[in-house]
C-alpha positions in Angstrom: -323.6 -119.3 -52.9 -320.5 -121.4 -53.4 -318.6 -120.7 -56.6 -318.4 -123.7 -58.9 -314.7 -124.4 -59.7 -315.1 -126.4 -62.9 -315.6 -125.2 -66.5 -318.8 -123.5 -67.4 -321.0 -125.5 -69.7 -321.0 -122.4 -72.0 -317.2 -122.5 -72.3 -317.3 -126.2 -73.0 -319.8 -125.8 -75.8 -317.9 -122.8 -77.3 -314.6 -124.6 -77.1 -316.1 -127.7 -78.7 -317.5 -125.6 -81.6 -314.1 -123.9 -82.2 -312.4 -127.4 -82.1 -315.0 -128.8 -84.5 -314.5 -125.9 -86.9 -310.7 -126.3 -86.8 -311.0 -130.0 -87.4 -313.4 -129.6 -90.3 -311.2 -127.0 -91.8 -308.2 -129.3 -92.1 -307.1 -129.1 -88.5 -305.3 -125.7 -88.9 -305.7 -123.4 -86.0 -305.5 -119.6 -86.2 -303.2 -117.7 -83.9 -306.2 -116.7 -81.8 -307.3 -120.3 -81.6 -303.9 -121.5 -80.5 -303.8 -118.7 -77.9 -307.2 -119.9 -76.6 -306.1 -123.6 -76.4 -302.7 -122.6 -74.8 -304.6 -120.7 -72.1 -306.9 -123.7 -71.5 -303.9 -126.1 -71.2 -302.2 -123.6 -68.9 -305.2 -123.3 -66.7 -305.7 -127.0 -66.6 -302.1 -127.3 -65.4 -302.8 -124.8 -62.7 -306.0 -126.5 -61.5 -304.3 -129.9 -61.8 -301.3 -128.6 -59.8 -298.9 -129.6 -62.5 -297.7 -126.1 -63.5 -294.0 -126.9 -63.0 -294.2 -129.9 -65.3 -296.3 -128.0 -67.8 -293.9 -125.0 -68.1 -290.7 -127.0 -68.2 -287.2 -125.7 -67.8 -287.7 -122.4 -69.6 -291.0 -120.9 -68.2 -290.4 -117.2 -68.7 -291.3 -116.9 -72.4 -294.6 -118.9 -72.1 -295.5 -116.9 -69.0 -295.0 -113.6 -70.8 -297.1 -114.8 -73.8 -299.8 -116.2 -71.4 -299.9 -112.9 -69.5 -301.0 -111.1 -72.7 -303.5 -113.7 -73.6 -305.1 -113.9 -70.2 -305.2 -110.1 -69.9 -307.1 -110.1 -73.1 -309.5 -112.7 -71.8 -310.4 -110.4 -68.9 -308.4 -111.9 -66.1 -306.2 -109.0 -64.9 -305.2 -110.6 -61.6 -303.9 -113.7 -63.3 -302.1 -111.7 -65.9 -300.4 -109.5 -63.2 -299.4 -112.7 -61.2 -297.7 -114.0 -64.4 -295.8 -110.8 -65.0 -294.7 -110.7 -61.4 -293.6 -114.4 -61.6 -291.5 -113.7 -64.7 -289.7 -111.0 -62.7 -289.1 -113.3 -59.8 -287.9 -116.1 -62.2 -285.4 -113.8 -63.8 -283.9 -113.1 -60.4 -283.9 -116.7 -59.3 -280.4 -118.1 -59.6 -281.0 -121.8 -59.1 -283.4 -124.5 -60.4 -284.8 -124.9 -56.9 -285.4 -121.2 -56.6 -287.2 -121.2 -60.0 -289.3 -124.2 -58.8 -290.2 -122.3 -55.6 -291.3 -119.3 -57.7 -293.5 -121.5 -59.9 -295.0 -123.3 -56.9 -295.8 -119.9 -55.3 -297.4 -118.8 -58.6 -299.5 -121.9 -58.8 -300.8 -121.4 -55.2 -301.5 -117.7 -56.0 -303.4 -118.6 -59.1 -305.5 -121.2 -57.3 -306.7 -118.4 -55.0 -307.5 -115.8 -57.7 -310.8 -114.1 -57.9 -310.6 -113.9 -61.7 -313.1 -116.0 -63.6 -310.8 -117.7 -66.1 -313.7 -119.9 -67.2 -315.7 -116.8 -68.3 -312.7 -115.5 -70.1 -312.3 -118.7 -72.0 -316.0 -118.7 -72.9 -315.9 -115.1 -74.1 -312.9 -115.7 -76.3 -314.3 -119.0 -77.7 -317.6 -117.3 -78.5 -315.8 -114.4 -80.2 -313.8 -116.8 -82.3 -316.9 -118.8 -83.2 -318.8 -115.7 -84.2 -315.9 -114.4 -86.2 -315.7 -117.7 -88.0 -319.4 -117.5 -88.9 -318.9 -114.1 -90.5 -315.9 -115.4 -92.4 -317.9 -118.4 -93.7 -320.7 -116.2 -94.9 -318.2 -113.9 -96.7 -316.4 -116.9 -98.2 -319.7 -118.3 -99.5 -320.5 -115.0 -101.1 -317.1 -114.8 -102.7 -317.3 -118.5 -103.9 -314.2 -119.7 -101.9 -313.7 -122.2 -99.1 -314.1 -120.7 -95.6 -310.6 -121.9 -94.7 -309.2 -119.7 -97.6 -311.1 -116.7 -96.4 -310.0 -117.3 -92.8 -306.3 -117.5 -93.7 -306.2 -113.7 -94.4 -307.6 -112.9 -90.9 -305.9 -115.5 -88.7 -303.0 -113.2 -87.6 -305.4 -110.4 -86.6 -308.0 -112.3 -84.6 -306.1 -112.2 -81.3 -305.4 -108.5 -81.9 -309.0 -107.8 -82.5 -309.9 -109.7 -79.3 -307.3 -107.8 -77.4 -308.7 -104.4 -78.5 
């Protein structure tokens, strides 16, 4: 059976729910939500073959960050490719050598066996479920869910990573 290369309907629904919640809560994203959307933007750049433009002139820091996020999302081959690319970029002496590293990374990622779409869906669902628990706790405490959520934002990604 041929593997579908688009986004899973499950991940689309879960992402829409996270976005709706963030929008209804004043548009503020938690650290975990920002990580999720950064990973989505990154993967869209990979699939759209615009990775070089997406990462810009200083790609090492975003790639380090994304390697952690994507490892937490259950895509170890993608995470490993990013770590290896960071090493190659640090050794690249010219802009053309860095561009060649990023082009090679993009081609490698396009061939990965990792299911990034499933990782996105799992993380989006985890965030959505966590948000539901916070809303219930906020209702019981008599405070807005956004206030209750503020105390947990910095820990959500860490909990997802565990």
